[in-house]
C-alpha positions, 0 to 999 in steps of 0.5 A: 549213842550206842546201838540198841538191840531189840531182843525178841523171843521167836519161840514165844511169839510163834506159841502166842500166834499159834494159841490165838489162832486155835482159840479163834478157830475153836470159837468159829467152829463152836459158833458154826456148830451152834449155827448148824444145830440151830438150822437143824432145829428150825428146819427139822424139828420146827419144820411144821410150825414155820411152814403154818406161819409161813403160809399164813402170811399167804394162806388163812383158814377161814371159818364158814358159819353154819346156818342155825336150824330152824324151827316149825310148829306142828302145822309147818308155821315158821317160829324161828328163822334165819335172816340176812343182815349186814354187820360191821366187823373189826379183824384185830390182826389188820387193825393197827390201833383199836381205839383210834378206829372205834373213834373214826367209825364213830365219826361216820356212824354213832356207836352206842355205848352198849355196842362198845362194851359187847365189842370189848367183851368179844375182843377178849375171846376171839382170835386176832384174825377173826372178825368181831361184830361192832354194829349189827343190822346196818341200814343201806345208808350206813353201808353206803357211808362206810363204803366211802370211808373204808380206805382209811379203816384198815381191817374193818369190813362190812359182813353179810351174815344170817341173824336169828329172827322170831316171827311171832315175837312175844307170843312164843317167847317162853317156849322158844327162848332166844339166842344171844352173844356167847359169854366167857363162861359159855366159852369155856364150856363149848367146843371152841373149834366148832363155834369159830365164826359163831358169835351167838348161842341158845340162852333159854327155852328150846334154843338153849335145850337143843343147842347142839342140834340147832347150831350145826358144824362149822365149815372151813376154807383156805384163802390166798391172801396178798401182803395187804390181806386182801383175798386172791382165791380160794384154795379149798373149801370144807362146807359147813353142815346147817343145824337140825330143823326142829318141828314142834308139838305146839299149835301156834294158833293155839298158842296165839289164843292163850296168849290173847286171852290173858292179855293184861293178865299175869299168869300162865297157860300150858295145854297137853295132849293126854294121848302122847304128852304133846304140849299144844301151847305153853304161854307165860304172861307178860312176855317180851320180844326175843328179837331184842336179844338175838345181837346183844340187847342194849343195857338199858332196855335189858335192865328195864326188863329185868326190873320190871315189877310184872317180871316178863322175862320170868317164865311162869309156866315152867318156873313159877311155884304156887300153891295149887289150891283146890285143883288136887282135891280130885286127886285126894278123892282118888287116894280116899276111894283107893283106901276104902275111906270113903265111897259113893254113899259116904257123907258128912255134915258141913258146918263151915268148918272142921275141927281136929278131934272136937277140939282146938283150932277151927279149920274154916271152909272158905264159904264161911266167910261169905254166908257163915254157914257151910254146905250142908250134907256133903257126899264126894260128888258135891264136895268136888262139884262145890269144892268143899274145904270141910269134906277134904280136911276130914278126908286128908286127916284120914288118909294121913300124910304119907298116903297123901304124898304117895298119890301126889307123886304118882300125879307128878308133883314135886318133881320136874316133868323132864320135858325138853325146855331149859329152866324147869323147877321141881316144885315142892311136895312137902313131907315129914322128912323134908320139915325135919331137914328144912326147918327142924320142926316136927309134922303136925296134924294141921299141915296134912289138913292144909296140904289136902286142900292144896295150901300150905308148902305144897308148891307146883308149876302150871306145866306140872298141873297140866301134866297131872291133868293129863294123867287124870284125863287118861285115868292114870296113864301118863306121858313125859311132856314134850315140845318137839315131836321130830327133827331132821336135817336141813332140807331133808324130808327125812324126820327123826321122830321123837316117840312118846315116852310112857311114865308110870301109870296110876293104877286104882283098884276099881275103874268106878273110882275114876267115873266118880271123880271125872263125872264130879269134875264134869259137874263143876262145869255143866251143873248148876251150883258148880264152881266153873258153872258160869263158863257152860253157857252155850258149850257145844262139848263136854269139860270135866274141870276143877277151879282152885284158889291159891292164897299168897298169904296166910290168914289168922283163924277168924280173919276174913279174906277181903279182895278190896282190901288187900294190896294187889300183889297179896290177892289169891291166885286163881286155877283151873285145870280141865280136859276135854272130851270127857271120852277120849280126851284131846286137850288137857289144860291148866291155866293160872291167873296171879292176883286175880282181879276181873277174871278167873282161871276158868274164863280164860280156860273157856276161851282156849277150849273154844279156840281148840274146837274152833267154836265161837266164844260166847263169854264177853271178855269185858265181864268182870267177875265182880258184876256177877255177885252170885258167882262171886259169893257162891262159887268163889267162896266155895274155893 
């Protein structure tokens, strides 16, 4: 067989080898270059990030929740405090499986559906390394049970925290309000850095209005941990700043007296010091226990409160809008005197009704339905003392809606008082312009007559009525109502005083006009025939007052109101405004009783005045207005 010669091209082989070597070197160089660039990027440009992540494996930043500011009444009585409690909290970062952990905890201590829902809500809003409360206010027995099983529940801890507590409960609920868990909407509005570790904030009342002052400033501490997340040591600590303490103008003893005076009645009481605008009492009844809300209220409990026909969550003192009834007649009288339409000698004959221009509809005086006759000859004093509608129908017609609107506005109706409490509404002060906007209708003379006796579309809150009374007591000088008189840093004796803020004064042409109206209001209480004469028995001080009845529904021209035939929720509301002493008044009061049955606003006012002046109440609280026929027929009918 012939020899086979293998022909090789050494040049091409060398060239191929060289090319492959160069390609390999280039690839290796590029890879090394990428690696160098990556190392530079990580080590230089992202140094801070990875240094922080590295430290977080060893060092954790833990927020320190500030103590919420305390709240005191004017005498130093504690109204809102912080008490220690044990909470069961879960840290998501250290918990392998949340659902399995919840089931395991449920075997140790039952978890309600409401607690699960609240926990799931907070789970969405909190950072992975922050503890989220599952159960609050653990008992000693529950803490002991958990301690035994803790080894099989990673990321679950019993943590001691301060929780809000309201010692006076229902008595102060509508004035102070309450705190509750932070929801998603609130989380978007707050400074999340300052609220780290904080789970609750003010929801209503003072707690909401002064949230920034009460919350304080969150502190921080850097904690070194081991691989299992256990604390080894604290590296450094920035202490929190506790919230400020609030000192209220409210007198808790008077507040309690107001609350007990209302008892089972639905209504509101607001008392103000006319000399500076201090709110001495602000009560709405029925009420509720604010302590139910501090750590998240049970779903069924909240539903029962929300759906109750008595509306315990509704703050009638600042949100209830009612027709003021005859309580506005003193203001109408002042306007008539100012315009020179009436004087001390002026009088009219009251047949029990008023008729515009001698024709058309008869506007009945309420007394017409009880005795089928009027008050006879009536001057200004008698008109206020016996609450004669006919006189004020006439006067309202003479004054006109624009002047009437002016005097009501000057006494604070139709706008919020802007007191320091969340949730206040403005009421309604109607005018021709308002009616045209709201209903596209013209203003009629009959509308003016109704507004002149506090009926129709005129609406006011008990707080506005108390403010109006305080301005009247001060003969035109008004102050912005306030609940907080001073505040200071925790454990500090240096207080920041809240100076009284004077509002626009109601100036009249003559001081005698004030004298005439206030003297007539004094006779309402202290003279036989006055609509509140009943409460004068045994009085050791003088009261200037005015009763009022607010209709819940309108009557036809000849329709008679009979409380016994009307459903309870449609019965008239009862008002009383008053102040005392007559000279240098120290307390101005507005009392509203919804759908009055066995007590009128004047009866309740007497109890409150007695409590304020520290004298014994002489009205038997078990008395009913229905048992006093003369009062029912004459005095109530006069409204």
